[in-house]
PDB file of N, H, CA, C and O in Angstrom:
ATOM      1  N   MET A   1     109.274 117.347 146.847  1.00  0.00           N
ATOM      2  CA  MET A   1     108.454 118.452 146.460  1.00  0.00           C
ATOM      3  C   MET A   1     107.672 118.051 145.210  1.00  0.00           C
ATOM      4  O   MET A   1     108.238 117.445 144.299  1.00  0.00           O
ATOM      5  N   ALA A   2     106.401 118.374 145.155  1.00  0.00           N
ATOM      6  H   ALA A   2     105.942 118.867 145.894  1.00  0.00           H
ATOM      7  CA  ALA A   2     105.525 118.006 144.048  1.00  0.00           C
ATOM      8  C   ALA A   2     105.693 118.994 142.895  1.00  0.00           C
ATOM      9  O   ALA A   2     106.018 120.165 143.095  1.00  0.00           O
ATOM     10  N   ALA A   3     105.465 118.495 141.705  1.00  0.00           N
ATOM     11  H   ALA A   3     105.201 117.544 141.543  1.00  0.00           H
ATOM     12  CA  ALA A   3     105.539 119.352 140.517  1.00  0.00           C
ATOM     13  C   ALA A   3     104.371 120.321 140.528  1.00  0.00           C
ATOM     14  O   ALA A   3     103.287 119.982 141.003  1.00  0.00           O
ATOM     15  N   PRO A   4     104.580 121.520 140.011  1.00  0.00           N
ATOM     16  CA  PRO A   4     103.491 122.490 140.005  1.00  0.00           C
ATOM     17  C   PRO A   4     102.358 122.025 139.085  1.00  0.00           C
ATOM     18  O   PRO A   4     102.596 121.376 138.066  1.00  0.00           O
ATOM     19  N   ALA A   5     101.148 122.362 139.455  1.00  0.00           N
ATOM     20  H   ALA A   5     100.955 122.890 140.282  1.00  0.00           H
ATOM     21  CA  ALA A   5      99.982 121.976 138.666  1.00  0.00           C
ATOM     22  C   ALA A   5      99.955 122.784 137.377  1.00  0.00           C
ATOM     23  O   ALA A   5     100.376 123.940 137.361  1.00  0.00           O
ATOM     24  N   PRO A   6      99.462 122.181 136.292  1.00  0.00           N
ATOM     25  CA  PRO A   6      99.375 122.923 135.033  1.00  0.00           C
ATOM     26  C   PRO A   6      98.337 124.029 135.166  1.00  0.00           C
ATOM     27  O   PRO A   6      97.430 123.936 135.993  1.00  0.00           O
ATOM     28  N   PRO A   7      98.467 125.075 134.356  1.00  0.00           N
ATOM     29  CA  PRO A   7      97.504 126.175 134.431  1.00  0.00           C
ATOM     30  C   PRO A   7      96.118 125.690 134.029  1.00  0.00           C
ATOM     31  O   PRO A   7      95.997 124.745 133.249  1.00  0.00           O
ATOM     32  N   PRO A   8      95.082 126.319 134.546  1.00  0.00           N
ATOM     33  CA  PRO A   8      93.731 125.911 134.179  1.00  0.00           C
ATOM     34  C   PRO A   8      93.475 126.193 132.697  1.00  0.00           C
ATOM     35  O   PRO A   8      94.053 127.123 132.135  1.00  0.00           O
ATOM     36  N   PRO A   9      92.607 125.390 132.060  1.00  0.00           N
ATOM     37  CA  PRO A   9      92.354 125.602 130.635  1.00  0.00           C
ATOM     38  C   PRO A   9      91.653 126.931 130.379  1.00  0.00           C
ATOM     39  O   PRO A   9      90.741 127.337 131.099  1.00  0.00           O
ATOM     40  N   THR A  10      92.116 127.582 129.334  1.00  0.00           N
ATOM     41  H   THR A  10      92.857 127.253 128.749  1.00  0.00           H
ATOM     42  CA  THR A  10      91.491 128.826 128.882  1.00  0.00           C
ATOM     43  C   THR A  10      91.265 128.712 127.383  1.00  0.00           C
ATOM     44  O   THR A  10      91.722 127.753 126.761  1.00  0.00           O
ATOM     45  N   ALA A  11      90.589 129.648 126.813  1.00  0.00           N
ATOM     46  H   ALA A  11      90.218 130.428 127.318  1.00  0.00           H
ATOM     47  CA  ALA A  11      90.338 129.623 125.374  1.00  0.00           C
ATOM     48  C   ALA A  11      91.656 129.638 124.594  1.00  0.00           C
ATOM     49  O   ALA A  11      91.725 129.088 123.495  1.00  0.00           O
ATOM     50  N   ALA A  12      92.682 130.250 125.140  1.00  0.00           N
ATOM     51  H   ALA A  12      92.625 130.696 126.032  1.00  0.00           H
ATOM     52  CA  ALA A  12      93.960 130.371 124.445  1.00  0.00           C
ATOM     53  C   ALA A  12      94.775 129.082 124.484  1.00  0.00           C
ATOM     54  O   ALA A  12      95.512 128.795 123.541  1.00  0.00           O
ATOM     55  N   ASN A  13      94.655 128.291 125.571  1.00  0.00           N
ATOM     56  H   ASN A  13      94.056 128.524 126.338  1.00  0.00           H
ATOM     57  CA  ASN A  13      95.525 127.123 125.685  1.00  0.00           C
ATOM     58  C   ASN A  13      94.782 125.798 125.696  1.00  0.00           C
ATOM     59  O   ASN A  13      95.395 124.762 125.952  1.00  0.00           O
ATOM     60  N   VAL A  14      93.482 125.798 125.427  1.00  0.00           N
ATOM     61  H   VAL A  14      92.984 126.640 125.220  1.00  0.00           H
ATOM     62  CA  VAL A  14      92.700 124.569 125.522  1.00  0.00           C
ATOM     63  C   VAL A  14      93.211 123.466 124.588  1.00  0.00           C
ATOM     64  O   VAL A  14      93.233 122.300 124.983  1.00  0.00           O
ATOM     65  N   GLY A  15      93.612 123.794 123.392  1.00  0.00           N
ATOM     66  H   GLY A  15      93.595 124.741 123.071  1.00  0.00           H
ATOM     67  CA  GLY A  15      94.086 122.774 122.456  1.00  0.00           C
ATOM     68  C   GLY A  15      95.577 122.811 122.248  1.00  0.00           C
ATOM     69  O   GLY A  15      96.072 122.236 121.278  1.00  0.00           O
ATOM     70  N   ALA A  16      96.306 123.462 123.115  1.00  0.00           N
ATOM     71  H   ALA A  16      95.904 123.929 123.902  1.00  0.00           H
ATOM     72  CA  ALA A  16      97.745 123.630 122.919  1.00  0.00           C
ATOM     73  C   ALA A  16      98.485 122.303 122.911  1.00  0.00           C
ATOM     74  O   ALA A  16      99.497 122.160 122.224  1.00  0.00           O
ATOM     75  N   ASP A  17      97.988 121.327 123.672  1.00  0.00           N
ATOM     76  H   ASP A  17      97.166 121.443 124.230  1.00  0.00           H
ATOM     77  CA  ASP A  17      98.706 120.059 123.739  1.00  0.00           C
ATOM     78  C   ASP A  17      98.292 119.093 122.623  1.00  0.00           C
ATOM     79  O   ASP A  17      98.883 118.023 122.480  1.00  0.00           O
ATOM     80  N   LEU A  18      97.306 119.457 121.855  1.00  0.00           N
ATOM     81  H   LEU A  18      96.826 120.326 121.972  1.00  0.00           H
ATOM     82  CA  LEU A  18      96.883 118.611 120.746  1.00  0.00           C
ATOM     83  C   LEU A  18      97.695 118.944 119.507  1.00  0.00           C
ATOM     84  O   LEU A  18      98.016 120.103 119.243  1.00  0.00           O
ATOM     85  N   LYS A  19      98.013 117.928 118.772  1.00  0.00           N
ATOM     86  H   LYS A  19      97.753 116.986 118.986  1.00  0.00           H
ATOM     87  CA  LYS A  19      98.733 118.156 117.521  1.00  0.00           C
ATOM     88  C   LYS A  19      97.731 118.633 116.480  1.00  0.00           C
ATOM     89  O   LYS A  19      96.590 118.176 116.425  1.00  0.00           O
ATOM     90  N   THR A  20      98.188 119.555 115.667  1.00  0.00           N
ATOM     91  H   THR A  20      99.115 119.927 115.711  1.00  0.00           H
ATOM     92  CA  THR A  20      97.317 120.029 114.603  1.00  0.00           C
ATOM     93  C   THR A  20      97.267 118.963 113.520  1.00  0.00           C
ATOM     94  O   THR A  20      98.279 118.323 113.236  1.00  0.00           O
ATOM     95  N   PRO A  21      96.106 118.766 112.912  1.00  0.00           N
ATOM     96  CA  PRO A  21      96.043 117.746 111.863  1.00  0.00           C
ATOM     97  C   PRO A  21      96.932 118.156 110.702  1.00  0.00           C
ATOM     98  O   PRO A  21      96.854 119.280 110.207  1.00  0.00           O
ATOM     99  N   SER A  22      97.755 117.251 110.287  1.00  0.00           N
ATOM    100  H   SER A  22      97.819 116.337 110.689  1.00  0.00           H
ATOM    101  CA  SER A  22      98.660 117.560 109.179  1.00  0.00           C
ATOM    102  C   SER A  22      98.104 116.950 107.902  1.00  0.00           C
ATOM    103  O   SER A  22      97.355 115.974 107.939  1.00  0.00           O
ATOM    104  N   THR A  23      98.473 117.528 106.794  1.00  0.00           N
ATOM    105  H   THR A  23      99.081 118.321 106.764  1.00  0.00           H
ATOM    106  CA  THR A  23      98.059 116.975 105.515  1.00  0.00           C
ATOM    107  C   THR A  23      98.872 115.720 105.258  1.00  0.00           C
ATOM    108  O   THR A  23     100.033 115.638 105.658  1.00  0.00           O
ATOM    109  N   PRO A  24      98.278 114.753 104.601  1.00  0.00           N
ATOM    110  CA  PRO A  24      99.024 113.528 104.345  1.00  0.00           C
ATOM    111  C   PRO A  24     100.257 113.822 103.498  1.00  0.00           C
ATOM    112  O   PRO A  24     100.222 114.649 102.587  1.00  0.00           O
ATOM    113  N   ALA A  25     101.334 113.135 103.815  1.00  0.00           N
ATOM    114  H   ALA A  25     101.363 112.463 104.555  1.00  0.00           H
ATOM    115  CA  ALA A  25     102.582 113.342 103.075  1.00  0.00           C
ATOM    116  C   ALA A  25     102.433 112.828 101.644  1.00  0.00           C
ATOM    117  O   ALA A  25     101.813 111.792 101.404  1.00  0.00           O
ATOM    118  N   LYS A  26     103.000 113.552 100.722  1.00  0.00           N
ATOM    119  H   LYS A  26     103.504 114.394 100.918  1.00  0.00           H
ATOM    120  CA  LYS A  26     102.978 113.150  99.317  1.00  0.00           C
ATOM    121  C   LYS A  26     103.879 111.927  99.169  1.00  0.00           C
ATOM    122  O   LYS A  26     104.999 111.921  99.680  1.00  0.00           O
ATOM    123  N   PRO A  27     103.407 110.897  98.477  1.00  0.00           N
ATOM    124  CA  PRO A  27     104.252 109.706  98.327  1.00  0.00           C
ATOM    125  C   PRO A  27     105.486 110.012  97.494  1.00  0.00           C
ATOM    126  O   PRO A  27     105.505 110.959  96.707  1.00  0.00           O
ATOM    127  N   LYS A  28     106.489 109.215  97.674  1.00  0.00           N
ATOM    128  H   LYS A  28     106.474 108.446  98.312  1.00  0.00           H
ATOM    129  CA  LYS A  28     107.707 109.375  96.881  1.00  0.00           C
ATOM    130  C   LYS A  28     107.449 108.856  95.468  1.00  0.00           C
ATOM    131  O   LYS A  28     106.713 107.884  95.298  1.00  0.00           O
ATOM    132  N   PRO A  29     108.037 109.481  94.461  1.00  0.00           N
ATOM    133  CA  PRO A  29     107.783 109.058  93.085  1.00  0.00           C
ATOM    134  C   PRO A  29     108.217 107.620  92.802  1.00  0.00           C
ATOM    135  O   PRO A  29     107.683 106.975  91.900  1.00  0.00           O
ATOM    136  N   CYS A  30     109.170 107.125  93.561  1.00  0.00           N
ATOM    137  H   CYS A  30     109.603 107.649  94.295  1.00  0.00           H
ATOM    138  CA  CYS A  30     109.640 105.759  93.332  1.00  0.00           C
ATOM    139  C   CYS A  30     108.647 104.713  93.827  1.00  0.00           C
ATOM    140  O   CYS A  30     108.746 103.538  93.472  1.00  0.00           O
ATOM    141  N   CYS A  31     107.692 105.143  94.646  1.00  0.00           N
ATOM    142  H   CYS A  31     107.612 106.097  94.935  1.00  0.00           H
ATOM    143  CA  CYS A  31     106.800 104.188  95.308  1.00  0.00           C
ATOM    144  C   CYS A  31     105.415 104.107  94.679  1.00  0.00           C
ATOM    145  O   CYS A  31     104.571 103.349  95.157  1.00  0.00           O
ATOM    146  N   VAL A  32     105.166 104.857  93.635  1.00  0.00           N
ATOM    147  H   VAL A  32     105.852 105.473  93.247  1.00  0.00           H
ATOM    148  CA  VAL A  32     103.859 104.832  92.991  1.00  0.00           C
ATOM    149  C   VAL A  32     104.008 104.397  91.537  1.00  0.00           C
ATOM    150  O   VAL A  32     105.079 104.532  90.945  1.00  0.00           O
ATOM    151  N   CYS A  33     102.957 103.890  90.986  1.00  0.00           N
ATOM    152  H   CYS A  33     102.087 103.780  91.466  1.00  0.00           H
ATOM    153  CA  CYS A  33     102.904 103.493  89.569  1.00  0.00           C
ATOM    154  C   CYS A  33     103.987 102.472  89.212  1.00  0.00           C
ATOM    155  O   CYS A  33     104.553 102.518  88.120  1.00  0.00           O
ATOM    156  N   THR A  34     104.267 101.565  90.123  1.00  0.00           N
ATOM    157  H   THR A  34     103.807 101.528  91.010  1.00  0.00           H
ATOM    158  CA  THR A  34     105.355 100.614  89.892  1.00  0.00           C
ATOM    159  C   THR A  34     105.055  99.644  88.754  1.00  0.00           C
ATOM    160  O   THR A  34     105.959  99.279  88.002  1.00  0.00           O
ATOM    161  N   ASP A  35     103.797  99.224  88.618  1.00  0.00           N
ATOM    162  H   ASP A  35     103.064  99.521  89.229  1.00  0.00           H
ATOM    163  CA  ASP A  35     103.463  98.308  87.520  1.00  0.00           C
ATOM    164  C   ASP A  35     103.622  98.990  86.169  1.00  0.00           C
ATOM    165  O   ASP A  35     104.187  98.419  85.236  1.00  0.00           O
ATOM    166  N   GLU A  36     103.117 100.216  86.073  1.00  0.00           N
ATOM    167  H   GLU A  36     102.658 100.679  86.831  1.00  0.00           H
ATOM    168  CA  GLU A  36     103.220 100.957  84.819  1.00  0.00           C
ATOM    169  C   GLU A  36     104.680 101.228  84.465  1.00  0.00           C
ATOM    170  O   GLU A  36     105.077 101.145  83.303  1.00  0.00           O
ATOM    171  N   LYS A  37     105.465 101.552  85.483  1.00  0.00           N
ATOM    172  H   LYS A  37     105.142 101.619  86.427  1.00  0.00           H
ATOM    173  CA  LYS A  37     106.890 101.831  85.258  1.00  0.00           C
ATOM    174  C   LYS A  37     107.617 100.575  84.773  1.00  0.00           C
ATOM    175  O   LYS A  37     108.431 100.641  83.852  1.00  0.00           O
ATOM    176  N   ALA A  38     107.320  99.438  85.393  1.00  0.00           N
ATOM    177  H   ALA A  38     106.659  99.385  86.141  1.00  0.00           H
ATOM    178  CA  ALA A  38     107.980  98.191  85.011  1.00  0.00           C
ATOM    179  C   ALA A  38     107.635  97.809  83.571  1.00  0.00           C
ATOM    180  O   ALA A  38     108.511  97.389  82.816  1.00  0.00           O
ATOM    181  N   LYS A  39     106.371  97.953  83.190  1.00  0.00           N
ATOM    182  H   LYS A  39     105.660  98.294  83.804  1.00  0.00           H
ATOM    183  CA  LYS A  39     105.969  97.630  81.815  1.00  0.00           C
ATOM    184  C   LYS A  39     106.623  98.578  80.816  1.00  0.00           C
ATOM    185  O   LYS A  39     107.076  98.158  79.752  1.00  0.00           O
ATOM    186  N   ARG A  40     106.667  99.862  81.171  1.00  0.00           N
ATOM    187  H   ARG A  40     106.299 100.203  82.035  1.00  0.00           H
ATOM    188  CA  ARG A  40     107.302 100.853  80.299  1.00  0.00           C
ATOM    189  C   ARG A  40     108.781 100.529  80.116  1.00  0.00           C
ATOM    190  O   ARG A  40     109.287 100.511  78.994  1.00  0.00           O
ATOM    191  N   ASP A  41     109.471 100.273  81.230  1.00  0.00           N
ATOM    192  H   ASP A  41     109.060 100.288  82.142  1.00  0.00           H
ATOM    193  CA  ASP A  41     110.910  99.980  81.175  1.00  0.00           C
ATOM    194  C   ASP A  41     111.196  98.706  80.390  1.00  0.00           C
ATOM    195  O   ASP A  41     112.132  98.658  79.591  1.00  0.00           O
ATOM    196  N   GLU A  42     110.388  97.678  80.620  1.00  0.00           N
ATOM    197  H   GLU A  42     109.628  97.718  81.269  1.00  0.00           H
ATOM    198  CA  GLU A  42     110.586  96.419  79.907  1.00  0.00           C
ATOM    199  C   GLU A  42     110.419  96.616  78.406  1.00  0.00           C
ATOM    200  O   GLU A  42     111.199  96.094  77.609  1.00  0.00           O
ATOM    201  N   CYS A  43     109.407  97.365  78.034  1.00  0.00           N
ATOM    202  H   CYS A  43     108.774  97.790  78.681  1.00  0.00           H
ATOM    203  CA  CYS A  43     109.177  97.629  76.615  1.00  0.00           C
ATOM    204  C   CYS A  43     110.358  98.388  76.006  1.00  0.00           C
ATOM    205  O   CYS A  43     110.846  98.029  74.935  1.00  0.00           O
ATOM    206  N   MET A  44     110.806  99.421  76.684  1.00  0.00           N
ATOM    207  H   MET A  44     110.409  99.712  77.555  1.00  0.00           H
ATOM    208  CA  MET A  44     111.895 100.245  76.143  1.00  0.00           C
ATOM    209  C   MET A  44     113.221  99.478  76.083  1.00  0.00           C
ATOM    210  O   MET A  44     113.976  99.611  75.120  1.00  0.00           O
ATOM    211  N   LEU A  45     113.495  98.686  77.104  1.00  0.00           N
ATOM    212  H   LEU A  45     112.881  98.578  77.886  1.00  0.00           H
ATOM    213  CA  LEU A  45     114.792  98.008  77.174  1.00  0.00           C
ATOM    214  C   LEU A  45     114.895  96.785  76.267  1.00  0.00           C
ATOM    215  O   LEU A  45     115.960  96.491  75.724  1.00  0.00           O
ATOM    216  N   PHE A  46     113.782  96.079  76.108  1.00  0.00           N
ATOM    217  H   PHE A  46     112.916  96.317  76.548  1.00  0.00           H
ATOM    218  CA  PHE A  46     113.838  94.815  75.385  1.00  0.00           C
ATOM    219  C   PHE A  46     113.130  94.871  74.029  1.00  0.00           C
ATOM    220  O   PHE A  46     112.810  93.832  73.451  1.00  0.00           O
ATOM    221  N   SER A  47     112.892  96.057  73.532  1.00  0.00           N
ATOM    222  H   SER A  47     113.152  96.901  74.001  1.00  0.00           H
ATOM    223  CA  SER A  47     112.230  96.213  72.243  1.00  0.00           C
ATOM    224  C   SER A  47     113.166  95.798  71.110  1.00  0.00           C
ATOM    225  O   SER A  47     114.362  96.088  71.134  1.00  0.00           O
ATOM    226  N   ASN A  48     112.602  95.119  70.127  1.00  0.00           N
ATOM    227  H   ASN A  48     111.630  94.884  70.107  1.00  0.00           H
ATOM    228  CA  ASN A  48     113.370  94.748  68.929  1.00  0.00           C
ATOM    229  C   ASN A  48     113.105  95.718  67.793  1.00  0.00           C
ATOM    230  O   ASN A  48     113.600  95.540  66.680  1.00  0.00           O
ATOM    231  N   SER A  49     112.325  96.739  68.079  1.00  0.00           N
ATOM    232  H   SER A  49     111.923  96.884  68.983  1.00  0.00           H
ATOM    233  CA  SER A  49     111.943  97.722  67.083  1.00  0.00           C
ATOM    234  C   SER A  49     113.100  98.679  66.797  1.00  0.00           C
ATOM    235  O   SER A  49     113.994  98.862  67.623  1.00  0.00           O
ATOM    236  N   ASN A  50     113.062  99.283  65.609  1.00  0.00           N
ATOM    237  H   ASN A  50     112.336  99.134  64.938  1.00  0.00           H
ATOM    238  CA  ASN A  50     114.034 100.322  65.287  1.00  0.00           C
ATOM    239  C   ASN A  50     113.728 101.605  66.037  1.00  0.00           C
ATOM    240  O   ASN A  50     114.602 102.456  66.203  1.00  0.00           O
ATOM    241  N   ASN A  51     112.475 101.748  66.496  1.00  0.00           N
ATOM    242  H   ASN A  51     111.765 101.057  66.361  1.00  0.00           H
ATOM    243  CA  ASN A  51     112.062 102.950  67.201  1.00  0.00           C
ATOM    244  C   ASN A  51     111.275 102.566  68.460  1.00  0.00           C
ATOM    245  O   ASN A  51     110.045 102.606  68.448  1.00  0.00           O
ATOM    246  N   PRO A  52     111.964 102.194  69.542  1.00  0.00           N
ATOM    247  CA  PRO A  52     111.270 101.772  70.767  1.00  0.00           C
ATOM    248  C   PRO A  52     110.395 102.872  71.363  1.00  0.00           C
ATOM    249  O   PRO A  52     109.386 102.575  72.002  1.00  0.00           O
ATOM    250  N   GLN A  53     110.765 104.137  71.165  1.00  0.00           N
ATOM    251  H   GLN A  53     111.585 104.378  70.646  1.00  0.00           H
ATOM    252  CA  GLN A  53     109.944 105.225  71.711  1.00  0.00           C
ATOM    253  C   GLN A  53     108.560 105.217  71.088  1.00  0.00           C
ATOM    254  O   GLN A  53     107.564 105.440  71.777  1.00  0.00           O
ATOM    255  N   GLU A  54     108.494 104.964  69.808  1.00  0.00           N
ATOM    256  H   GLU A  54     109.303 104.783  69.248  1.00  0.00           H
ATOM    257  CA  GLU A  54     107.202 104.923  69.120  1.00  0.00           C
ATOM    258  C   GLU A  54     106.431 103.666  69.519  1.00  0.00           C
ATOM    259  O   GLU A  54     105.226 103.720  69.766  1.00  0.00           O
ATOM    260  N   GLU A  55     107.127 102.548  69.578  1.00  0.00           N
ATOM    261  H   GLU A  55     108.106 102.504  69.377  1.00  0.00           H
ATOM    262  CA  GLU A  55     106.486 101.274  69.929  1.00  0.00           C
ATOM    263  C   GLU A  55     105.908 101.304  71.347  1.00  0.00           C
ATOM    264  O   GLU A  55     104.853 100.717  71.588  1.00  0.00           O
ATOM    265  N   CYS A  56     106.569 101.965  72.272  1.00  0.00           N
ATOM    266  H   CYS A  56     107.426 102.441  72.076  1.00  0.00           H
ATOM    267  CA  CYS A  56     106.180 101.958  73.686  1.00  0.00           C
ATOM    268  C   CYS A  56     105.434 103.223  74.101  1.00  0.00           C
ATOM    269  O   CYS A  56     105.227 103.447  75.293  1.00  0.00           O
ATOM    270  N   ALA A  57     105.028 104.047  73.148  1.00  0.00           N
ATOM    271  H   ALA A  57     105.196 103.864  72.179  1.00  0.00           H
ATOM    272  CA  ALA A  57     104.411 105.335  73.457  1.00  0.00           C
ATOM    273  C   ALA A  57     103.172 105.188  74.333  1.00  0.00           C
ATOM    274  O   ALA A  57     102.950 106.010  75.222  1.00  0.00           O
ATOM    275  N   ASP A  58     102.354 104.148  74.098  1.00  0.00           N
ATOM    276  H   ASP A  58     102.534 103.480  73.376  1.00  0.00           H
ATOM    277  CA  ASP A  58     101.146 103.986  74.905  1.00  0.00           C
ATOM    278  C   ASP A  58     101.486 103.668  76.360  1.00  0.00           C
ATOM    279  O   ASP A  58     100.797 104.128  77.270  1.00  0.00           O
ATOM    280  N   LEU A  59     102.539 102.887  76.583  1.00  0.00           N
ATOM    281  H   LEU A  59     103.099 102.514  75.843  1.00  0.00           H
ATOM    282  CA  LEU A  59     102.949 102.565  77.957  1.00  0.00           C
ATOM    283  C   LEU A  59     103.553 103.780  78.661  1.00  0.00           C
ATOM    284  O   LEU A  59     103.369 103.968  79.864  1.00  0.00           O
ATOM    285  N   VAL A  60     104.268 104.590  77.906  1.00  0.00           N
ATOM    286  H   VAL A  60     104.418 104.437  76.929  1.00  0.00           H
ATOM    287  CA  VAL A  60     104.833 105.826  78.459  1.00  0.00           C
ATOM    288  C   VAL A  60     103.699 106.768  78.858  1.00  0.00           C
ATOM    289  O   VAL A  60     103.752 107.402  79.912  1.00  0.00           O
ATOM    290  N   THR A  61     102.681 106.854  78.016  1.00  0.00           N
ATOM    291  H   THR A  61     102.638 106.339  77.160  1.00  0.00           H
ATOM    292  CA  THR A  61     101.528 107.712  78.311  1.00  0.00           C
ATOM    293  C   THR A  61     100.788 107.224  79.548  1.00  0.00           C
ATOM    294  O   THR A  61     100.399 108.031  80.392  1.00  0.00           O
ATOM    295  N   LYS A  62     100.590 105.920  79.665  1.00  0.00           N
ATOM    296  H   LYS A  62     100.906 105.264  78.979  1.00  0.00           H
ATOM    297  CA  LYS A  62      99.917 105.363  80.851  1.00  0.00           C
ATOM    298  C   LYS A  62     100.709 105.681  82.118  1.00  0.00           C
ATOM    299  O   LYS A  62     100.129 106.026  83.148  1.00  0.00           O
ATOM    300  N   TYR A  63     102.023 105.566  82.040  1.00  0.00           N
ATOM    301  H   TYR A  63     102.495 105.286  81.204  1.00  0.00           H
ATOM    302  CA  TYR A  63     102.871 105.878  83.196  1.00  0.00           C
ATOM    303  C   TYR A  63     102.765 107.352  83.570  1.00  0.00           C
ATOM    304  O   TYR A  63     102.641 107.684  84.749  1.00  0.00           O
ATOM    305  N   LYS A  64     102.812 108.233  82.585  1.00  0.00           N
ATOM    306  H   LYS A  64     102.912 107.963  81.627  1.00  0.00           H
ATOM    307  CA  LYS A  64     102.717 109.672  82.844  1.00  0.00           C
ATOM    308  C   LYS A  64     101.373 110.026  83.474  1.00  0.00           C
ATOM    309  O   LYS A  64     101.316 110.833  84.402  1.00  0.00           O
ATOM    310  N   LEU A  65     100.287 109.424  82.974  1.00  0.00           N
ATOM    311  H   LEU A  65     100.333 108.768  82.221  1.00  0.00           H
ATOM    312  CA  LEU A  65      98.959 109.693  83.531  1.00  0.00           C
ATOM    313  C   LEU A  65      98.849 109.198  84.969  1.00  0.00           C
ATOM    314  O   LEU A  65      98.251 109.859  85.818  1.00  0.00           O
ATOM    315  N   CYS A  66      99.422 108.045  85.233  1.00  0.00           N
ATOM    316  H   CYS A  66      99.907 107.507  84.543  1.00  0.00           H
ATOM    317  CA  CYS A  66      99.420 107.509  86.595  1.00  0.00           C
ATOM    318  C   CYS A  66     100.175 108.446  87.531  1.00  0.00           C
ATOM    319  O   CYS A  66      99.688 108.762  88.617  1.00  0.00           O
ATOM    320  N   MET A  67     101.352 108.889  87.120  1.00  0.00           N
ATOM    321  H   MET A  67     101.747 108.632  86.238  1.00  0.00           H
ATOM    322  CA  MET A  67     102.150 109.790  87.957  1.00  0.00           C
ATOM    323  C   MET A  67     101.426 111.125  88.174  1.00  0.00           C
ATOM    324  O   MET A  67     101.487 111.694  89.264  1.00  0.00           O
ATOM    325  N   LYS A  68     100.751 111.617  87.152  1.00  0.00           N
ATOM    326  H   LYS A  68     100.701 111.155  86.266  1.00  0.00           H
ATOM    327  CA  LYS A  68     100.007 112.862  87.263  1.00  0.00           C
ATOM    328  C   LYS A  68      98.891 112.716  88.305  1.00  0.00           C
ATOM    329  O   LYS A  68      98.570 113.670  89.013  1.00  0.00           O
ATOM    330  N   GLY A  69      98.312 111.534  88.392  1.00  0.00           N
ATOM    331  H   GLY A  69      98.573 110.759  87.816  1.00  0.00           H
ATOM    332  CA  GLY A  69      97.288 111.268  89.380  1.00  0.00           C
ATOM    333  C   GLY A  69      97.783 111.417  90.812  1.00  0.00           C
ATOM    334  O   GLY A  69      97.000 111.675  91.725  1.00  0.00           O
ATOM    335  N   TYR A  70      99.080 111.253  91.000  1.00  0.00           N
ATOM    336  H   TYR A  70      99.717 111.043  90.258  1.00  0.00           H
ATOM    337  CA  TYR A  70      99.692 111.424  92.325  1.00  0.00           C
ATOM    338  C   TYR A  70     100.301 112.815  92.505  1.00  0.00           C
ATOM    339  O   TYR A  70     100.912 113.104  93.534  1.00  0.00           O
ATOM    340  N   GLY A  71     100.130 113.669  91.502  1.00  0.00           N
ATOM    341  H   GLY A  71      99.634 113.435  90.666  1.00  0.00           H
ATOM    342  CA  GLY A  71     100.614 115.033  91.609  1.00  0.00           C
ATOM    343  C   GLY A  71     102.000 115.280  91.053  1.00  0.00           C
ATOM    344  O   GLY A  71     102.585 116.336  91.297  1.00  0.00           O
ATOM    345  N   PHE A  72     102.538 114.323  90.308  1.00  0.00           N
ATOM    346  H   PHE A  72     102.063 113.465  90.110  1.00  0.00           H
ATOM    347  CA  PHE A  72     103.866 114.487  89.719  1.00  0.00           C
ATOM    348  C   PHE A  72     103.734 114.843  88.250  1.00  0.00           C
ATOM    349  O   PHE A  72     102.954 114.227  87.522  1.00  0.00           O
ATOM    350  N   GLU A  73     104.490 115.830  87.818  1.00  0.00           N
ATOM    351  H   GLU A  73     105.123 116.330  88.409  1.00  0.00           H
ATOM    352  CA  GLU A  73     104.531 116.217  86.412  1.00  0.00           C
ATOM    353  C   GLU A  73     105.829 115.684  85.805  1.00  0.00           C
ATOM    354  O   GLU A  73     106.921 115.932  86.316  1.00  0.00           O
ATOM    355  N   ILE A  74     105.687 114.957  84.721  1.00  0.00           N
ATOM    356  H   ILE A  74     104.801 114.755  84.305  1.00  0.00           H
ATOM    357  CA  ILE A  74     106.868 114.381  84.053  1.00  0.00           C
ATOM    358  C   ILE A  74     106.991 114.998  82.682  1.00  0.00           C
ATOM    359  O   ILE A  74     107.912 114.666  81.936  1.00  0.00           O
TER     360      ILE A  74
END
């Protein structure tokens, strides 16, 4: 026995089998700004300064701005 034929297209079901366009998925925070993160971490971890936060402030700012560009607030 043959399978029944699909219903004829109508205005209601014409695009039913098409997937709706989805918005692109937001990247994971671990996968963006990797260069900025590595430079920031290296500065903070291996600083010989008495105040690594002050010494590395520009790298921290660059990392935060990069993350903000991807929609992440830090």
